FIMI-87526 format. One line per 4 residues: number of its first residue (from 1); their letters; for each residue z, x, y of C-alpha. Coordinates in steps of 0.25 Angstrom, whole numbers. Layout:
N
NUM = a = Z:X:Y  ...
END
This chain:
84
1 = mpls = 288:-437:-901  280:-426:-894  287:-418:-883  283:-418:-868
5 = eser = 276:-406:-863  290:-404:-855  298:-404:-868  287:-395:-874
9 = tkrt = 290:-385:-863  304:-386:-864  304:-384:-878  295:-372:-878
13 = lrar = 304:-365:-865  314:-366:-875  309:-361:-885  304:-349:-878
17 = igah = 317:-346:-873  323:-345:-886  314:-337:-891  314:-328:-879
21 = alha = 330:-328:-879  329:-324:-895  319:-313:-893  328:-308:-881
25 = aggt = 341:-306:-889  332:-298:-899  332:-310:-910  321:-316:-919
29 = ntvn = 321:-325:-929  312:-318:-938  321:-306:-943  322:-311:-957
33 = araa = 307:-314:-957  303:-301:-952  312:-294:-962  307:-302:-974
37 = frrr = 292:-298:-969  296:-283:-969  302:-285:-982  289:-290:-988
41 = feqe = 281:-278:-986  292:-269:-990  292:-275:-1001  277:-276:-1003
45 = vdpe = 277:-260:-1003  291:-257:-1011  293:-269:-1021  302:-260:-1028
49 = gils = 310:-254:-1017  308:-239:-1020  303:-235:-1008  312:-228:-997
53 = eper = 314:-236:-984  305:-230:-975  293:-229:-984  294:-245:-989
57 = frra = 294:-248:-973  283:-240:-972  275:-246:-982  279:-259:-979
61 = ehar = 275:-258:-964  262:-253:-969  261:-265:-978  265:-274:-965
65 = kayf = 254:-269:-958  244:-271:-969  247:-286:-970  246:-287:-955
69 = arla = 233:-282:-956  227:-289:-966  232:-301:-958  225:-297:-947
73 = lasi = 212:-295:-955  214:-309:-961  215:-314:-947  203:-308:-941
77 = karr = 195:-312:-953  199:-327:-952  196:-326:-937  183:-322:-941
81 = gdaa = 181:-331:-952  178:-320:-962  178:-325:-977  185:-311:-981
END
Protein backbone atom coordinates (compact mmCIF):
# COMPACT_ATOMS: atom_id res chain seq x y z
CA UNK A 1 0.00 0.00 0.00
CA UNK A 2 1.61 3.32 -1.05
CA UNK A 3 2.36 5.92 1.58
CA UNK A 4 0.46 9.18 1.64
CA UNK A 5 2.30 12.44 1.07
CA UNK A 6 2.11 13.17 4.80
CA UNK A 7 3.56 9.76 5.71
CA UNK A 8 6.40 10.19 3.18
CA UNK A 9 7.20 13.61 4.63
CA UNK A 10 7.30 12.23 8.17
CA UNK A 11 9.53 9.34 7.09
CA UNK A 12 11.89 11.73 5.30
CA UNK A 13 12.12 14.01 8.32
CA UNK A 14 12.80 11.09 10.67
CA UNK A 15 15.56 9.85 8.38
CA UNK A 16 17.05 13.34 8.13
CA UNK A 17 16.99 13.73 11.93
CA UNK A 18 18.71 10.36 12.32
CA UNK A 19 21.42 11.23 9.81
CA UNK A 20 22.11 14.59 11.42
CA UNK A 21 22.23 13.02 14.90
CA UNK A 22 24.66 10.35 13.68
CA UNK A 23 27.02 12.89 12.13
CA UNK A 24 26.71 15.28 15.07
CA UNK A 25 27.93 12.48 17.33
CA UNK A 26 30.95 12.03 15.04
CA UNK A 27 29.86 8.66 13.75
CA UNK A 28 29.08 7.18 10.40
CA UNK A 29 28.26 3.70 9.30
CA UNK A 30 30.94 3.61 6.59
CA UNK A 31 34.09 3.26 8.70
CA UNK A 32 34.72 -0.38 7.77
CA UNK A 33 33.97 0.21 4.09
CA UNK A 34 36.32 3.19 3.88
CA UNK A 35 39.09 1.23 5.61
CA UNK A 36 38.66 -1.65 3.14
CA UNK A 37 38.71 0.79 0.22
CA UNK A 38 41.97 2.30 1.52
CA UNK A 39 43.51 -1.17 2.03
CA UNK A 40 42.66 -2.01 -1.57
CA UNK A 41 45.07 0.65 -2.82
CA UNK A 42 47.72 -0.21 -0.23
CA UNK A 43 47.58 -3.84 -1.40
CA UNK A 44 47.76 -2.71 -5.01
CA UNK A 45 50.95 -0.69 -4.52
CA UNK A 46 52.62 -3.05 -2.02
CA UNK A 47 51.35 -6.61 -2.49
CA UNK A 48 54.29 -8.16 -0.57
CA UNK A 49 54.14 -5.63 2.26
CA UNK A 50 57.81 -4.63 1.96
CA UNK A 51 57.45 -0.84 1.78
CA UNK A 52 57.66 1.36 4.83
CA UNK A 53 54.28 2.57 6.08
CA UNK A 54 54.78 6.20 4.99
CA UNK A 55 55.89 5.13 1.49
CA UNK A 56 53.02 2.65 1.15
CA UNK A 57 50.58 5.37 2.24
CA UNK A 58 52.08 7.90 -0.20
CA UNK A 59 51.86 5.49 -3.12
CA UNK A 60 48.38 4.33 -2.14
CA UNK A 61 47.17 7.94 -2.09
CA UNK A 62 48.48 8.42 -5.64
CA UNK A 63 46.83 5.15 -6.74
CA UNK A 64 43.54 6.34 -5.19
CA UNK A 65 43.78 9.71 -6.94
CA UNK A 66 44.54 7.99 -10.27
CA UNK A 67 41.49 5.76 -9.73
CA UNK A 68 39.20 8.75 -9.22
CA UNK A 69 40.77 10.63 -12.14
CA UNK A 70 40.04 7.61 -14.39
CA UNK A 71 36.44 7.60 -13.13
CA UNK A 72 36.12 11.32 -13.92
CA UNK A 73 37.50 10.79 -17.42
CA UNK A 74 35.10 7.90 -18.04
CA UNK A 75 32.23 10.06 -16.80
CA UNK A 76 33.13 12.86 -19.20
CA UNK A 77 33.35 10.44 -22.09
CA UNK A 78 30.02 8.86 -21.20
CA UNK A 79 28.28 12.22 -21.00
CA UNK A 80 29.68 13.25 -24.37
CA UNK A 81 28.89 9.92 -25.93
CA UNK A 82 32.53 9.31 -26.81
CA UNK A 83 33.29 5.77 -27.92
CA UNK A 84 36.81 5.76 -26.43
